[in-house]
C-alpha positions as CSV (number, residue, x, y, z in Angstrom):
1,M,-20.4,-17.6,-34.0
2,L,-24.1,-17.3,-34.9
3,Y,-25.2,-16.8,-38.5
4,T,-28.8,-16.1,-39.8
5,R,-30.0,-16.6,-43.3
6,T,-31.1,-13.5,-45.3
7,G,-33.7,-13.3,-48.0
8,D,-31.1,-13.9,-50.8
9,N,-29.9,-17.1,-49.0
10,A,-26.7,-15.3,-47.9
11,L,-25.5,-15.3,-44.3
12,E,-25.2,-12.4,-41.8
13,L,-23.2,-12.7,-38.6
14,T,-25.7,-12.1,-35.8
15,G,-23.4,-12.6,-32.8
16,H,-19.9,-13.8,-31.9
17,A,-17.6,-14.3,-28.9
18,G,-13.9,-15.2,-28.6
19,V,-13.0,-14.9,-32.3
20,G,-11.9,-11.3,-32.2
21,A,-13.1,-8.2,-34.0
22,T,-10.9,-8.8,-37.1
23,V,-12.2,-12.2,-37.9
24,A,-15.8,-11.1,-37.2
25,A,-15.4,-8.2,-39.6
26,Q,-13.9,-10.4,-42.3
27,W,-16.8,-12.9,-42.1
28,R,-19.7,-10.6,-41.3
29,H,-21.4,-11.2,-44.6
30,V,-21.1,-14.6,-46.4
31,P,-22.5,-14.9,-50.0
32,P,-24.5,-18.0,-51.0
33,V,-21.5,-20.0,-52.4
34,A,-20.6,-23.7,-52.1
35,G,-18.3,-24.9,-49.4
36,V,-19.7,-22.9,-46.5
37,A,-20.5,-25.2,-43.6
38,A,-23.0,-22.8,-42.0
39,L,-25.1,-22.7,-45.2
40,E,-24.9,-26.5,-45.6
41,V,-26.2,-26.9,-42.0
42,I,-29.2,-24.6,-42.7
43,R,-30.0,-26.4,-46.0
44,R,-29.6,-29.9,-44.7
45,G,-30.8,-29.4,-41.1
46,E,-28.0,-31.6,-39.7
47,P,-24.9,-30.8,-37.7
48,V,-21.5,-30.7,-39.5
49,W,-18.5,-31.8,-37.4
50,L,-15.2,-30.6,-38.8
51,E,-12.5,-32.6,-36.9
52,D,-9.7,-33.0,-39.5
53,A,-8.3,-29.6,-40.6
54,Q,-6.1,-31.0,-43.4
55,H,-9.1,-32.8,-44.9
56,D,-11.7,-30.1,-44.2
57,I,-9.7,-27.3,-45.8
58,G,-10.2,-29.0,-49.2
59,H,-14.0,-29.1,-48.9
60,Y,-15.0,-26.0,-46.9
61,H,-14.1,-22.4,-46.5
62,L,-12.6,-22.4,-43.0
63,I,-13.0,-19.3,-40.9
64,G,-9.7,-18.1,-39.5
65,E,-6.5,-20.1,-39.4
66,P,-6.9,-23.9,-39.2
67,S,-4.0,-24.0,-36.7
68,R,-5.8,-21.6,-34.4
69,W,-9.1,-23.6,-34.3
70,P,-8.3,-27.2,-35.4
71,T,-11.8,-28.5,-34.8
72,R,-15.2,-26.9,-35.4
73,A,-18.9,-27.8,-35.1
74,W,-21.8,-26.2,-36.9
75,L,-25.4,-26.9,-35.6
76,P,-28.8,-25.9,-37.0
77,V,-30.9,-23.5,-35.0
78,V,-34.7,-23.9,-35.4
79,T,-36.9,-20.8,-35.0
80,G,-40.7,-21.2,-35.4
81,G,-40.3,-24.6,-36.8
82,T,-37.9,-23.4,-39.6
83,I,-34.1,-23.6,-39.7
84,T,-33.0,-20.0,-40.1
85,A,-29.7,-19.9,-38.4
86,A,-26.5,-21.8,-37.7
87,L,-24.4,-22.0,-34.5
88,G,-20.6,-22.4,-35.0
89,V,-18.3,-23.5,-32.2
90,L,-14.6,-23.2,-33.0
91,R,-12.3,-25.1,-30.7
92,T,-8.6,-24.8,-30.0
93,T,-8.6,-28.5,-29.1
94,D,-7.1,-30.7,-31.8
95,A,-9.2,-33.8,-31.1
96,P,-12.6,-35.2,-32.2
97,F,-15.7,-34.1,-30.4
98,E,-16.6,-36.7,-27.7
99,P,-20.1,-38.0,-27.6
100,A,-20.9,-36.1,-24.4
101,A,-19.6,-32.8,-26.0
102,R,-21.8,-33.4,-29.1
103,E,-24.8,-34.0,-27.0
104,L,-24.2,-30.9,-24.9
105,L,-23.8,-28.7,-28.0
106,Q,-27.0,-30.1,-29.5
107,Q,-28.8,-29.3,-26.3
108,V,-27.4,-25.7,-26.1
109,A,-28.2,-24.8,-29.8
110,P,-32.0,-24.4,-29.1
111,L,-31.1,-21.7,-26.6
112,C,-30.0,-19.5,-29.5
113,A,-33.4,-20.1,-31.1
114,G,-35.1,-18.6,-28.1
115,N,-33.0,-15.5,-28.2
116,L,-33.6,-15.1,-32.0
117,S,-37.3,-15.4,-31.6
118,M,-37.4,-12.7,-29.0
119,T,-35.4,-10.2,-31.1
120,G,-37.7,-7.2,-31.8
121,A,-40.6,-8.8,-29.9
122,S,-41.9,-8.1,-26.4
123,R,-41.4,-10.7,-23.6
124,A,-44.7,-9.6,-22.1
125,R,-47.2,-12.4,-21.7
126,P,-50.8,-12.4,-20.8
127,A,-51.6,-12.4,-17.1
128,D,-50.9,-15.9,-15.6
129,R,-53.0,-16.3,-12.5
130,T,-51.4,-19.6,-11.6
131,A,-47.9,-18.1,-11.8
132,Q,-49.1,-15.1,-9.7
133,R,-50.5,-17.3,-6.9
134,V,-47.3,-19.5,-6.9
135,Q,-45.2,-16.4,-6.8
136,A,-47.1,-15.1,-3.7
137,V,-46.4,-18.4,-2.0
138,F,-42.7,-18.4,-3.0
139,D,-42.3,-14.9,-1.6
140,A,-43.0,-16.2,1.9
141,L,-40.8,-19.3,1.6
142,P,-37.2,-19.7,2.7
143,G,-34.8,-21.4,0.3
144,A,-34.6,-21.6,-3.4
145,A,-37.6,-22.6,-5.6
146,V,-38.8,-21.8,-9.2
147,L,-41.9,-22.5,-11.3
148,L,-40.9,-23.8,-14.8
149,T,-43.1,-23.8,-17.9
150,P,-41.9,-26.1,-20.7
151,L,-41.1,-24.5,-24.1
152,R,-41.8,-26.9,-26.9
153,S,-40.8,-27.1,-30.5
154,A,-43.3,-27.5,-33.4
155,A,-42.9,-31.2,-33.0
156,G,-43.8,-31.1,-29.3
157,Q,-40.3,-31.7,-27.9
158,V,-39.2,-29.7,-24.8
159,E,-36.4,-27.4,-25.9
160,D,-36.2,-25.3,-22.7
161,F,-38.1,-24.2,-19.6
162,R,-39.2,-20.7,-18.8
163,V,-39.1,-19.4,-15.2
164,D,-42.6,-18.0,-14.4
165,A,-42.1,-17.6,-10.6
166,A,-39.0,-17.6,-8.3
167,A,-38.4,-17.5,-4.5
168,P,-36.3,-14.7,-3.2
169,D,-33.3,-17.0,-2.4
170,S,-33.2,-18.4,-5.9
171,V,-30.1,-17.2,-7.8
172,D,-28.5,-18.0,-11.2
173,V,-24.9,-17.9,-12.4
174,A,-25.3,-14.3,-13.5
175,G,-26.2,-13.2,-9.9
176,R,-29.9,-12.5,-10.6
177,H,-32.2,-13.2,-7.6
178,G,-35.8,-14.0,-7.1
179,R,-38.2,-12.1,-9.4
180,Q,-35.3,-11.0,-11.5
181,L,-35.3,-14.6,-12.9
182,V,-39.0,-14.5,-14.0
183,G,-39.1,-14.7,-17.8
184,A,-35.6,-16.2,-18.1
185,R,-34.9,-19.6,-19.6
186,V,-33.3,-22.4,-17.6
187,L,-30.5,-22.9,-20.1
188,E,-29.7,-19.2,-19.8
189,C,-29.6,-19.4,-16.1
190,Y,-27.9,-22.8,-15.7
191,P,-26.3,-23.6,-19.1
192,T,-24.4,-26.7,-17.9
193,I,-27.6,-28.5,-16.9
194,A,-28.4,-29.3,-20.6
195,G,-28.3,-33.1,-21.2
196,S,-27.5,-33.8,-17.6
197,P,-29.4,-36.4,-15.4
198,V,-31.2,-33.4,-13.8
199,W,-32.4,-32.3,-17.2
200,N,-33.6,-35.8,-18.0
201,G,-35.3,-35.9,-14.6
202,Y,-37.2,-32.8,-15.4
203,L,-38.5,-34.4,-18.7
204,E,-39.4,-37.6,-16.9
205,T,-41.4,-35.8,-14.2
206,L,-43.2,-33.7,-16.9
207,R,-44.1,-36.9,-18.8
208,T,-45.1,-39.2,-15.9
209,G,-45.9,-36.8,-13.0
210,A,-43.6,-38.8,-10.7
211,V,-41.6,-36.7,-8.2
212,F,-37.9,-36.5,-9.1
213,E,-35.4,-36.2,-6.3
214,T,-31.6,-36.3,-6.5
215,D,-29.0,-37.4,-4.0
216,S,-26.2,-35.0,-3.5
217,F,-24.8,-34.1,-6.9
218,P,-21.9,-31.8,-7.9
219,Y,-22.6,-28.8,-10.1
220,Q,-20.0,-26.8,-11.9
221,E,-20.4,-23.2,-13.1
222,V,-18.2,-20.4,-14.2
223,A,-18.9,-17.0,-12.5
224,A,-16.8,-13.9,-13.3
225,G,-14.3,-16.2,-15.1
226,V,-13.8,-18.4,-12.0
227,R,-14.7,-22.1,-12.1
228,Q,-16.8,-22.9,-9.0
229,H,-17.9,-26.3,-7.7
230,S,-21.0,-26.8,-5.5
231,T,-23.0,-29.7,-4.2
232,Y,-26.8,-29.6,-4.2
233,K,-29.9,-31.7,-3.5
234,L,-32.8,-31.0,-5.9
235,R,-36.5,-31.9,-6.1
236,A,-38.9,-31.6,-9.0
237,A,-42.7,-32.0,-8.8
238,K,-45.3,-31.5,-11.5
239,L,-48.0,-28.8,-11.2
240,D,-50.5,-29.0,-14.1
241,D,-48.2,-28.9,-17.1
242,R,-45.4,-27.2,-15.2
243,L,-42.7,-28.1,-12.8
244,V,-42.0,-26.8,-9.3
245,I,-38.2,-27.1,-8.6
246,T,-36.7,-26.7,-5.1
247,W,-33.0,-27.1,-4.2
248,A,-30.6,-26.6,-1.4
249,C,-26.8,-26.2,-1.4
250,E,-25.1,-28.6,1.0
251,D,-21.7,-26.7,1.0
252,E,-22.3,-24.2,3.8
253,A,-21.1,-26.5,6.6
254,D,-18.0,-27.4,4.6
255,R,-17.4,-23.7,3.8
256,Q,-17.6,-22.9,7.5
257,R,-15.2,-25.6,8.3
258,R,-12.7,-24.3,5.7
259,L,-13.1,-20.8,7.0
260,L,-12.4,-22.0,10.5
261,A,-9.3,-23.9,9.3
262,D,-8.1,-20.8,7.5
263,L,-8.7,-18.7,10.6
264,Q,-6.6,-21.0,12.7
265,R,-3.8,-21.1,10.2
266,V,-3.7,-17.4,9.7
267,G,-4.0,-16.6,13.4
268,N,-1.7,-19.4,14.4
269,L,-4.2,-20.8,16.8
270,G,-6.3,-23.9,17.5
271,W,-9.4,-24.7,19.4
272,A,-9.7,-27.2,22.2
273,D,-12.6,-28.7,24.2
274,W,-12.4,-30.6,27.5
275,N,-15.7,-32.4,28.4
276,L,-15.3,-33.0,32.1
277,A,-18.6,-34.9,32.5
278,A,-18.0,-37.3,29.6
279,D,-14.2,-37.3,30.1
280,T,-13.5,-36.6,26.5
281,I,-11.1,-34.2,24.9
282,T,-11.2,-32.8,21.4
283,W,-8.5,-30.8,19.7
284,S,-8.2,-29.2,16.3
285,P,-5.1,-30.3,14.4
286,Q,-3.5,-26.9,14.9
287,V,-3.3,-27.4,18.7
288,Y,-0.9,-30.4,18.3
289,D,1.4,-28.2,16.2
290,I,1.3,-25.3,18.7
291,L,2.0,-27.5,21.7
292,D,4.6,-29.6,19.8
293,R,2.7,-32.8,20.7
294,D,2.8,-36.1,18.7
295,R,-0.7,-36.6,17.3
296,S,-0.5,-40.4,18.0
297,L,-0.5,-39.5,21.7
298,G,-3.9,-37.9,21.4
299,P,-5.0,-34.7,23.1
300,M,-3.5,-33.7,26.5
301,P,-5.6,-33.8,29.7
302,L,-6.1,-30.4,31.2
303,E,-4.2,-31.3,34.4
304,E,-1.2,-32.3,32.4
305,L,-0.9,-28.9,30.6
306,P,0.9,-27.1,33.5
307,S,3.8,-29.6,33.4
308,R,4.8,-28.2,30.0
309,L,5.2,-24.7,31.3
310,L,8.5,-23.0,32.2
311,P,8.9,-23.1,36.0
312,E,8.7,-19.3,36.4
313,D,5.3,-19.2,34.5
314,L,3.7,-22.0,36.4
315,P,2.4,-20.3,39.6
316,A,0.4,-17.6,37.8
317,F,-1.0,-20.1,35.3
318,A,-1.9,-22.6,37.9
319,W,-3.9,-19.9,39.9
320,E,-5.7,-18.8,36.7
321,L,-6.6,-22.5,35.9
322,Q,-7.8,-23.0,39.5
323,E,-10.1,-20.0,39.2
324,L,-11.5,-21.3,35.9
325,L,-12.3,-24.7,37.3
326,G,-13.4,-23.6,40.7
327,R,-15.4,-20.4,40.0
328,G,-15.8,-20.5,36.3
329,T,-13.8,-17.3,35.8
330,P,-12.8,-16.9,32.1
331,L,-9.2,-17.5,31.5
332,D,-7.0,-15.3,29.2
333,H,-3.4,-15.9,30.1
334,P,0.0,-15.9,28.4
335,F,2.6,-18.5,29.2
336,R,5.7,-20.2,27.8
337,I,6.6,-23.8,27.0
338,R,9.8,-25.5,25.9
339,T,9.7,-27.4,22.7
340,A,12.3,-29.1,20.4
341,A,12.5,-25.9,18.5
342,G,13.0,-23.7,21.6
343,V,10.8,-21.7,23.9
344,R,7.4,-20.7,22.5
345,H,5.3,-17.9,23.8
346,L,1.6,-19.0,23.9
347,R,-1.7,-17.6,25.0
348,M,-4.7,-19.6,26.2
349,V,-8.3,-18.3,26.3
350,A,-10.9,-20.5,27.8
351,E,-14.4,-20.5,29.5
352,T,-16.5,-23.1,31.2
353,V,-20.0,-24.5,30.5
354,P,-21.7,-25.1,33.8
355,D,-24.5,-27.5,34.6
356,A,-27.8,-26.5,36.4
357,D,-25.9,-26.2,39.7
358,G,-23.2,-24.0,38.3
359,T,-20.5,-26.7,38.3
360,P,-18.3,-26.6,35.2
361,V,-18.9,-29.6,33.1
362,E,-17.1,-28.5,29.9
363,I,-14.2,-26.2,29.0
364,H,-13.7,-24.8,25.6
365,G,-11.3,-22.2,24.2
366,F,-8.3,-21.8,22.0
367,V,-4.5,-21.8,22.3
368,Q,-2.5,-19.2,20.2
369,D,1.2,-19.2,19.3
370,L,2.5,-15.6,19.9
371,T,6.2,-16.5,19.5
372,A,6.7,-14.5,16.4
373,R,4.9,-11.5,17.8
374,R,6.7,-11.7,21.1
375,R,10.1,-11.9,19.4
376,A,9.2,-8.8,17.3
377,E,8.2,-7.0,20.5
378,L,11.4,-8.0,22.2
379,A,13.4,-6.8,19.2
380,L,11.5,-3.5,19.2
381,T,12.1,-3.1,22.9
382,E,15.9,-3.7,22.5
383,S,15.9,-1.3,19.6
384,R,14.2,1.4,21.6
385,Q,16.6,0.8,24.5
386,A,19.6,1.1,22.1
387,V,18.2,4.3,20.6
388,Q,17.6,5.7,24.0
389,A,21.1,4.8,25.1
390,Q,22.5,6.5,22.1
391,R,20.3,9.5,22.7
392,N,21.6,9.7,26.2
393,V,25.2,9.7,24.9
394,L,24.4,12.4,22.4
395,E,22.6,14.5,25.0
396,A,25.6,14.2,27.3
397,E,27.9,15.1,24.5
398,R,25.7,18.1,23.6
399,T,25.8,19.3,27.2
400,V,29.5,19.2,27.3
401,A,29.8,20.7,23.8
402,A,27.3,23.5,24.7
403,R,29.2,24.4,27.9
404,L,32.5,24.3,26.1
405,Q,31.1,26.5,23.3
406,H,29.7,29.0,25.8
407,A,33.0,29.2,27.6
408,L,35.0,29.7,24.3
409,L,32.4,31.9,22.6
410,P,30.7,34.2,25.1
411,L,27.9,36.4,23.7
412,P,27.8,40.1,24.7
413,G,24.7,41.3,26.5
414,Q,24.6,44.5,24.5
415,S,26.1,46.2,21.5
416,L,29.9,46.5,21.2
417,N,31.5,49.9,20.6
418,L,34.7,49.2,18.7
419,A,36.5,52.3,17.4
420,D,33.8,54.4,15.7
421,L,31.6,51.4,15.1
422,R,28.7,49.8,16.8
423,V,28.7,46.0,16.5
424,D,25.7,43.8,17.3
425,V,26.1,40.0,17.6
426,A,23.4,37.2,17.4
427,Y,24.0,33.5,17.8
428,L,21.1,31.0,17.5
429,P,21.6,27.3,18.0
430,S,19.7,24.9,15.7
431,H,16.4,23.4,16.7
432,D,18.1,20.0,16.7
433,D,18.5,19.4,20.5
434,L,21.3,16.8,20.0
435,N,23.8,18.7,17.9
436,V,26.0,21.7,18.7
437,G,27.4,23.4,15.7
438,G,30.8,24.9,14.8
439,D,29.6,28.5,13.9
440,W,31.7,31.2,15.6
441,Y,32.6,34.9,15.4
442,S,35.3,37.3,16.7
443,A,35.2,41.1,17.1
444,L,37.9,43.0,18.9
445,E,39.9,46.1,18.8
446,M,43.6,45.8,18.0
447,P,46.5,47.6,19.7
448,D,46.9,50.0,16.7
449,G,43.2,51.0,16.9
450,S,42.0,48.9,14.0
451,V,39.2,46.3,14.6
452,L,39.4,42.6,13.7
453,F,36.3,40.8,12.5
454,A,35.9,37.1,11.8
455,V,32.9,34.8,11.2
456,G,33.4,31.1,10.5
457,D,31.6,27.8,10.2
458,V,33.2,24.4,10.9
459,A,31.8,21.4,9.1
460,G,29.9,19.0,11.3
461,H,28.5,19.2,14.8
462,G,29.4,18.1,18.3
463,I,32.6,18.2,20.5
464,D,34.9,17.8,17.5
465,A,33.3,20.8,15.7
466,V,33.5,22.9,18.8
467,A,37.2,22.0,19.4
468,T,38.1,22.9,15.8
469,M,36.1,26.2,16.2
470,A,38.3,27.1,19.2
471,Q,41.4,26.3,17.3
472,L,40.5,28.6,14.4
473,R,39.2,31.4,16.5
474,F,42.1,31.8,18.8
475,T,44.7,31.0,16.1
476,A,43.3,33.6,13.7
477,K,43.3,36.3,16.4
478,G,46.9,35.4,17.4
479,M,48.2,35.5,13.9
480,V,46.7,38.8,13.0
481,F,47.8,40.2,16.4
482,T,51.4,39.2,15.7
483,G,51.5,40.8,12.3
484,S,50.2,38.2,9.8
485,S,48.3,39.6,6.8
486,L,44.7,38.4,6.3
487,T,45.6,36.1,3.4
488,G,48.7,34.8,5.3
489,A,46.5,33.9,8.2
490,L,44.1,32.0,6.0
491,H,47.0,30.0,4.5
492,R,48.3,29.0,7.9
493,L,44.8,28.1,9.1
494,N,44.4,25.9,6.1
495,T,47.7,24.1,6.9
496,L,46.5,23.7,10.5
497,L,43.4,21.8,9.4
498,L,45.2,19.7,6.9
499,H,47.8,18.5,9.5
500,A,45.7,17.9,12.6
501,H,47.6,15.4,14.9
502,D,44.4,13.9,16.4
503,G,43.5,12.2,13.1
504,H,40.4,14.2,12.8
505,H,40.2,16.1,9.5
506,S,37.9,19.0,9.3
507,T,37.0,21.7,6.8
508,A,35.7,25.2,7.5
509,T,34.7,28.4,5.9
510,M,35.6,31.9,7.1
511,V,35.4,35.6,6.5
512,L,38.3,37.6,8.0
513,G,38.4,41.4,8.0
514,R,40.3,44.4,9.4
515,Y,38.7,47.8,9.7
516,D,40.9,51.0,9.6
517,P,38.9,53.8,11.4
518,T,41.2,56.5,10.0
519,R,40.2,55.6,6.4
520,R,36.9,54.1,7.3
521,C,37.8,51.1,5.2
522,L,37.4,47.3,5.7
523,A,40.0,45.0,4.2
524,W,38.7,41.5,4.0
525,A,39.5,38.0,2.7
526,Q,37.4,34.8,2.6
527,A,37.8,31.1,2.5
528,G,34.7,29.6,0.8
529,H,32.3,31.7,2.9
530,P,29.1,33.6,1.9
531,P,29.9,37.2,1.0
532,P,29.1,40.1,3.4
533,L,25.9,42.1,2.7
534,L,26.1,45.9,2.7
535,V,23.0,47.9,3.5
536,R,23.4,51.5,2.4
537,Q,20.7,54.2,2.1
538,G,17.8,51.7,1.9
539,K,19.5,49.5,-0.7
540,T,21.4,46.2,-0.3
541,E,24.4,44.7,-2.1
542,F,26.5,41.6,-1.6
543,L,30.2,42.4,-1.8
544,A,32.1,40.9,-4.6
545,P,34.2,38.1,-3.0
546,P,37.9,37.9,-3.6
547,E,39.4,34.5,-4.5
548,G,39.3,31.9,-1.7
549,M,39.0,28.1,-1.2
550,L,37.5,26.7,2.0
551,L,40.0,25.7,4.7
552,G,41.2,22.2,4.9
553,A,40.3,21.3,1.3
554,T,43.6,21.5,-0.6
555,P,47.3,22.0,0.4
556,Q,47.8,24.8,-2.2
557,P,44.9,27.2,-2.0
558,H,44.8,30.8,-3.3
559,Y,43.4,33.6,-1.3
560,G,42.8,37.2,-2.4
561,E,42.0,40.4,-0.5
562,A,39.4,43.1,-1.2
563,E,38.4,46.5,0.4
564,C,35.1,48.1,1.3
565,R,34.6,51.7,2.4
566,I,32.2,52.2,5.3
567,E,30.0,55.3,5.2
568,P,27.9,56.8,8.0
569,G,24.6,54.9,8.3
570,D,26.0,51.7,6.6
571,H,25.3,48.2,8.0
572,L,27.7,45.5,7.0
573,L,26.4,42.0,7.8
574,L,28.7,39.0,8.3
575,Y,26.9,35.7,8.7
576,T,27.0,31.9,8.4
577,D,25.0,29.8,5.9
578,G,22.4,28.7,8.4
579,L,20.8,32.1,7.8
580,I,20.1,31.6,4.1
581,E,20.0,27.8,3.4
582,R,16.7,25.9,3.2
583,P,16.1,22.3,2.2
584,R,15.3,21.7,-1.5
585,E,15.8,25.4,-2.3
586,H,18.4,27.0,-4.6
587,L,20.9,29.1,-2.7
588,D,20.1,32.2,-4.8
589,E,16.6,32.2,-3.3
590,G,18.1,32.3,0.2
591,F,20.4,35.3,-0.8
592,D,17.4,37.2,-2.2
593,R,15.3,36.5,0.8
594,F,18.1,37.7,3.1
595,A,18.7,40.9,1.1
596,E,15.1,41.8,1.1
597,A,14.7,41.2,4.8
598,A,17.8,43.3,5.6
599,R,16.5,46.2,3.4
600,R,13.2,46.2,5.2
601,E,14.6,45.9,8.8
602,L,18.0,47.8,8.5
603,G,17.2,50.3,5.7
604,E,16.6,53.1,8.2
605,A,19.6,54.9,9.6
606,D,18.6,54.4,13.2
607,A,17.8,50.7,13.0
608,G,18.6,48.9,16.2
609,S,18.1,45.3,17.3
610,L,18.8,42.3,15.0
611,Q,15.8,40.4,16.4
612,P,13.2,41.7,13.8
613,L,15.6,40.6,11.0
614,L,16.0,37.1,12.5
615,D,12.3,36.7,13.1
616,R,11.6,37.6,9.5
617,L,14.2,35.1,8.2
618,L,13.8,32.2,10.6
619,S,10.0,32.2,11.1
620,G,9.9,28.5,10.1
621,E,12.1,25.6,11.2
622,Q,15.8,26.4,11.9
623,R,17.9,23.4,10.8
624,D,21.4,24.8,11.4
625,D,23.2,27.1,13.7
626,V,23.2,30.8,12.8
627,C,25.8,33.4,13.6
628,L,25.3,37.1,12.6
629,L,27.4,40.2,13.0
630,D,26.0,43.7,12.2
631,V,28.9,46.2,11.7
632,H,27.3,49.7,11.8
633,L,28.8,53.1,11.4
634,P,26.4,55.6,13.1
635,L,25.4,58.7,11.3
636,E,26.8,60.9,14.1
637,G,30.2,59.1,13.7
638,G,30.2,58.3,17.4
639,G,33.0,56.4,19.0
640,R,33.0,54.8,22.4
641,S,30.1,55.3,24.8
C-alpha cells in the first residue's frame, strides 16, 4: 500500500495491490491520529518493522486482520528531498524480516518516489545528443545493450538508473523491447536486481570507471505469474557519467537440449551417430530404451544391429543397410526386434556424411519405437475385417430374405380389379441395404364376391421378420376364407405369435378388412395399426379406429370392429408406419403431412398412379419399409376390366 501525506497531515491511499477492494476502501483516508505507522514513518523518516502482531496491536492501528498479515513493514518514500509518502508491505509470513529482505525493500522504496515525481509531469527531456548517437549505434548491434543514466537523490546517492538508449534485442520482464525501454527505470524493468551484486557492480563502475564483468549468474523473474529462471553474463562500462550495459543469456543451448529430449520422449525416438572414420558411436539415452540394451554395454556397432532383428525381417533390412554404406542411399526402413517385453516394431531413418571422395565416413539418424502405433493399426485392421465379415453375413441374409419376401409377397405389375374396386399397391424397401422388413399386404376376392384386405407390419427385420410375415399373411387369409370373423382372426393370430415353437417371439400390427360390394361397405378391425385414410371429394379424414392391441403383446387382448361406406370417387388408403414416421418428429406431424399430400395427389376423381404421392412424402431419406394400398371406387362404378 502506498500513502501520501496531504496538506492537513492526513494520509491518502495513492495505490494498492493484493489487499482487496474492501480493505482499500476502508483505509482510503487516514486522519492525523496517533498510532498510525505510515504517519510515524513520514514524520521520523525511518522504517517501521511490525513483526509481532500481539505486541503491535497495542501500539498501532493495524490495517486488516492481524491473522491475515502477521508481519508488516512501512518505509519512507523521498520525493524531491522530502519525505512525502510511505510504502507499506503486508506479509502473510509469520516470521521476522530477514536482513536480505529488509535491504531489498529499502532498495525498492525509492522506485515509488520516481513514480510519484512523474505524476502529472511530462517525461519529455531535452534533446540528448549523446543518447541519440548511442541509440544509432545500438540499432545496428546484435544482442542486448542499454545506456543507463544514474538518478541521484538530493544527497547525491544513486537511487535508480534511467534507460536512455536500448538495442533492439533488449527486453524487460514486462515484454518491452528496444526503444520501448527508453525512459524507463532499471528497477521498473528488473526489480529483483536491487541490492544484488550486479547493482553494486553498477555503482562501483560508476564510481571508479573500472569495467564490471560477471561470471554466469542466475536471475529470477516472474512473468505472467510464472517464476522463470535464467542464466546471464553481463558487462558494465562507464561512458562519461553513464553506464553502457551489455548482457547475453546462456540458456539457449540448454533450452535446445531440453526441447530435443522432450521431442525424443514424446515421439518415442532417439538419435544415433556412428563415426566410421574415428570408430566412435554416440547414442542418446532413448536409443538404449528402444533397443532394450543395457547402458553399461555402451552403444551397439552398426554391424551388430541386424543380429537383433527377427529372421523374416533380416534380408530386406540387410539390403537397405548395404545400400546406405555402399552408395550412401538414405535409409528409412521398418523392422522388428525381440526384447524381454516381447516383439517391438521399430523404424530406422539414417543418412551418410561422405568425405571428399564420396566415401561414407559418418552415419547419423534416429530409431523410433512404433509398437503402440502398429498394435493400434493391427487392432483396427482386425476390427475392419470383423465388420466386413459381419456385413457379408448380413448381406447374404438380406439376399435370402429379399428372395423369400419376393416369393411370398409378389407385387402386381398393374392395378387390381376386385369386385367393383380398383386397387393399387406400392411396396418400397428401406434405404438400409442390410435389412429386409416385415411389411406386407393382401388383397383378394373371396368366393362369395366380397374382397379381403390386409396390411401388416412385423417388428424387426431380416429372415425372422419375413418368416413371421408369411405366417400372418397366409394364416389370416385361411381363417377368413374358412369363416372366421375379423376380430376372431385377430385373436387367433395373437395366440399364434404368443406361442411360437421356435422360441422367437414377435409382435406385429395389422389392419384387416372385408368389403361387401352389394352394400359398398368395408367392415374392418385393427391390431395397434395406424388408421386408414379416406379421401372423399377433395377432403381427407382418418377413420376412427375400433379397439385393438398389437398382436403378440398380451394373452387377453380386446378387438372391435367398425364399418366404412365407400362412395364413388373415394380413395381409402391402407399403409404401414414407414410412410409417416420421421426421427425426432411427433407422430401427429406425420399424419398431417400424409393427409395433406393425399388431398393434393388423390383429391381429383380420376387420380391414377401412387408414385406422385410417394415422391411427395418420401423425398428425403427413407428409414423403414413402406407398404401402401389404395382402394378406389371409380365414379363410373366399373367392375372388372
